[in-house]
N, C-alpha and C positions, 0 to 999 in steps of 0.2 A: 660411970656416971650416967644419969639421964640428961636430957638436953636442958639448956637454959633458954628461955624465950626473951628476946630483946624486941621492943616495939619497932616496927618499920612503917614506912608511909602507906603502902598498900597491902603488905603481908607482914606477919611477925617473922623475925629472923631466929630460926631454931639453931642453937649453937651447941655442939658437942665439944666445946672448948670453953675455958674460963674467959669471959669477955674482957676482964681486967688485964689479961696477959696478951691480948691481941693488939698488935701495933696499930697506931692511930690511922695510918694510911689504909690498912686493910679494912678496918671498921668503917671508914668513910666509903670505901668501895662497896661494901655490903649494903650500907644505907642507900647508896646511889642505885644499886640493883633493885632494891625494894620499892623504888619510885616508878619503875617501868609499868606502863598501863596494862601490859599483857601478862604480868607475873601472877602466878597462882600459888607459889610456895618457894621458900628459900631455906636450904639446910646447909649448915657449916660444919665441916669435919675438924677433928682435933689437930690436924696438921696445917691448919689455915695460915696463910701468909700473903702479903701483898703480891700482886701479879699485874702483868700488862693487861689493861682493859678491865678484866674481872679478876676477882680474888682467887688465888690457888686454894683448893680445898673447899670449893663451893659447888652446890648442887642447885641448879636453877630450873624450876618447872614453869613453863609458859604455855599459854593456849593461843594457838594460831600465830606464833612468832618464835624466832630463834635468833640469838645474838652470836655472830661468828667470833667475836673477841672473847666470848665466854667459853668457847671451845679451846681457844689458843691457837698458836701458829703451828704447833706440832700435832696436827690432826691425827687421832688414833693412837697417840703415844700410849704405851702400856707395858705389861710384863708377861713373860712366859716362864714356866718352870716345869721340870720333870724329875722324878725320882729314878735313880739308877740301881742296878744290882750290886754296884761296888760298895765297899765299906771302908772304914778308916784303915783297916789292916792291909788293903790293897794299894795304899798310896806310897809313893816313893819319898825318901827323905828330902830330896832336892826337888822342889816344885817349879823351878825356873824353866825347865825344859817344856813342861806342860803349858805354862803360861805363854811361852814363846810360840808353841805350835798353834795355840788358839789365835794369837795375834797374826800369825802367818795366814791362817785360814779365813779370817774375817776382818776386812778393812775397818778402820776406826776413824773417828773424827770426820773430816771431809773426804775421806778415802772412798774408793769405789773399786769394783772388780774390773779387771782389764776387759773381760768379756762377761756379758750378763750370764748369771748362773742358770743353767738348764735344769729345772726341777725334775725332769724325767731321768736325770742321771743321779739323783739323790736317793739313797736307800729308803724304800717304802714311803716316799713322799706322796701325799695325796694330790694328784694333779687335776682332778676333776674341777672344772670351772676356770682353770688357769688361762686358757686361750680366750674365753669369753671375757674375763677380767681385762685383759690387755686390749681386746677389740673395743671395749667401752672407753678407752683413752681418747678415741676420736671425738667423743662427745663432751670432753671437759673444756674449760675456758681456753679460748684462742691464745691468750697470753702465755700459756705454758706449753703449747704444742711442740715448740722447738726443743723441749726438754725430754722428749721421749727416749732418746738413747741414754742420756744420763740417768733417767729414772730407772731404766733397765739395769744399768751398771751399779746403781746404789741399792738395788733390791738385794737384801742379805748382807747389809752393812750396819755398823754400830755408829750412833751419833756421838757427840761430845757432851760436855757438862756432866749431868748426873746419869747419863746413859752408861750402862755397864754390862759386862758378862761376868758371872761369878760361878765358881765351883764351891759348893758348901757341904757341910755335914749337919745332919739333924741330931737330935738328942739321943737317938738310938745308934748313931754311928753310920748311918746310911749316907751315901753321896748323892747330892742333888745338883742339877744344872739350872741356872737361873739367868735371865737376861732382861734388859730394859731398853727399848728403842721405839721409834715411831715411824712417821711417813717421810722422814728425811727431807731433802730440799724440795721435792715436788709438792709435798703437803704444805710446806711453809709458803711456797709461792702461790698456791691455790688459796690459802687462808688470807694472805696479804691482799691478793686481788679482790676477794669478796668483801673483806673489811673496808677496803677503799670504795667499793660500789655502795655498800650499805651507808657509809657516812655521807654520801651525796643525796640520799633519798629524802624527799620533803618531810615525811612523817618523823624523821629523826632529828630535825633541826632544833627542836625545843628541849632535847634531853639534857639532864644535868651533867652528863659526861659523854662526849662524842664517841668515845670508845665503846659505849653500850649500844651503838646503832644496831637495829634489828632488821631482819627481813620478815614480812608478814605473809600469811597464807594467801593462795590464789593470786600470786603475782609472778611474772616471769623471773624476777630476780630471786625469789624464794625457790622456784623450781630449779634454776641454774645452780644455786648454792647447794641445795640438797643433793642434786646429782653429783656434784664435785666432792661434797663432804663424804657421802657414802662410798664413793670410789676411793678417796684418800684413806678412809678408815679401813677399807679392805686391803689397800696397799700396805698399811702399817701391820695388819695381821699377817699378811703373806711375808712381809719383811722379817718379822720375828720367827715365823715358821721355818723360813729358809735358813736363817742364822742358827736356829736350834738344830736343824738337820746337819748343817756344817759342823756345829759343835759336837754333835753325836758322832760324826765320822772321825773327828780328832780323838775322842774318847775311845772309840772302838779300836783305832790303830794303836794308840798308846797303851792300851790294856788288852791287847789281842788275846793273851793267854786266859784272861778272866772271862772271855766271851760275854761281854756286857749286854744286858737287856735293859729296856727302859719302860717305865710305867706310862700311864695316861698323861698326856701333856695338858697343863693348865695354862690358859691364856686369858688375859683381861685387858681391855682398854681402860685408860683413866683420863683421857681428854677426848670426849666424844658426845654425840647426841643420840638419844634413843626415843622412840615413840612408845609411851607407856600410859597406862590408865590408872587414875587415882580418883577416888570419891566421885565416880561416875563421869569423870572428865577425861577426854583424850588429850594428853599433854605432850609437849616436846621437852624432854628432860636433858639438860646439859650438865655433864659432869666434867669439871676442870680440876684435875688433881683429886679425883674420887673414883672409886670402883663401884660397880653394881654388886650389891650384897643381898640378893633375893634369897629366900629361905632355901638352904641346902646348896646354894651356888658357891663354887670354889673361887677364891680370889688370892691375890698375892700382895702383901704389904711389906715393902723393903725398908730397911734402915739405911744407914750410910755405908761407906766403904770400909768401916771398921767395926760395925755393930751388927746385931742380929736382924733377921728378916722373918716374916711369918707367912705360912700358908694357912688360909682361913676358910671357914664356911660362913655364908651369910645367915643372919637370923630373920631377914625379911621385915625389917622395921620400916613401916610405911611413913612414919613421921619424918624419917630421913630419906624418903623416896627410895627405899631399899638400897642404901648406899653406905660406904665406909671410906676411910681415908686411903690415900694412894701411897703413903709412905710416912716417914718421920716429919717431913716438912722443914724448910729452912727457918732458922731463928736469926740469921743475919744475911745480908746481901753478899754476893761474891766479892765485891770490892772491899767490903768491911772485913771479910774473912782473910783476904790477902794482906790487909793492913795489920790484922791482929795476930795471925799465926805464921809460923816459920816452917821451913822444911824439916827442921828438927822436931817440931811439934807433930808434924804429919808422920814422921817415922815412929814417934812414940805412940800415937793414937792408932796406928795401923800395925803395931807389933804383932808378929805371927801371921800376917797376911802377905802373900806373894803378890805385889802390886807395884805400880809406879809410886816412887817416893821422891818427887821433884817439884820444883816451883810451879810447873804447869798444872798441877792438880791440887794445890794448896786450898783453892776455893771449894774443893770437895771434901775437905777434912771433916771427920766426924763431929768436931766441936762446932761446926757451922750449922749443924742440924739439931732439932729438938730431940730429947731422949725418946727413943722408940718405945721403951717400956711404958713411959708416961702416956704416950699417944694410944697405945693398946689398952691401957687401963681406962681411958676416957671413952672408949667405944665398946665396952663389954656388952652393951645392949644392941650392938650392930653386927658383931661377928663373934664366932668362937674359934679358938686356935686349934688347928689340926697338926701343925708341925712348926717347930722353931728351928731356924737354920742359922748357921754361922759360917761365913765365907773363909776359905783358906787361900783362894786365888780370886783376884779381882782385876779385870781388864777394863781400863778406862780409855776414852777417846782423847 
């Protein structure tokens, strides 16, 4: 579909979703965003749903301002994927051992490594910039300085909720590795610190929603936020890269005889800020639950823990600020999913997938998400599909 334009206070709301199907709370959030004085454009992805502060599945373009709640508390959250030389014929009949080895190698949930992972010990891991990255930790907000050791130990770990590690097959029978995680606790604390700072600034006191508090250019608060934001985005990217390196080591060990090789890694943020130029304006583009989909750029759009995911190439649609959805998107809250579905439902909807099938992940059941095929159909003018993946192992936090 092409987009539908809904009138907004300062900019039209361009929607790659049927407005009539979007929950009222999410639509109100979008209208609230459109009232911001600094806004130059608002694009809404087909996986749109209500979120804390700003709507998930929204792309907000502002001039001289940025809203930290529109990035979200998991700064830099995103996806990584890589194709392997393995095929379906290489896989064992019992997948439980492989899942167990992955869980042993990569801590999940609130877990951390006993000792920080040394990237120099990881096979072919690019360490250029690593020491510089950590030296810049001294320049982040004072309120998180005492978290340095924990941040090191959580580097290379998987979060909870919809974060996951999957081993998948594409339609030609090739095995892919895919994972979803972000900046862990350190990113959350930085985000919460800056949201709190923004809400106290005088220029934010008249906003329709205090969660939409912004920092404006040429102020010390904006400089501090951008410094910490970009550091946390880099942390998230390193976190996924180290997890992928650990995952590759598991695969190499478990399939030693196959002498596994790996293709080029694909990585993309979907909660972040980028400096981009549109219609002659230098803008700060915030994607919360959206990936960049510039012409020819690779991206990853996952489904749920029992459905397909997609490797895509962007079509460079500037009406969407070169963006696309970040996944299927929830169609009900976690609490609603727990009330509606049972462990038996989870077992049925994840049949054929080696994964957790207990009450702790019922809120992640496929039925709690929008149909990924419908989401992909709604953004045919944003991306083209390169590969369709289906998981056979899913590790959840």
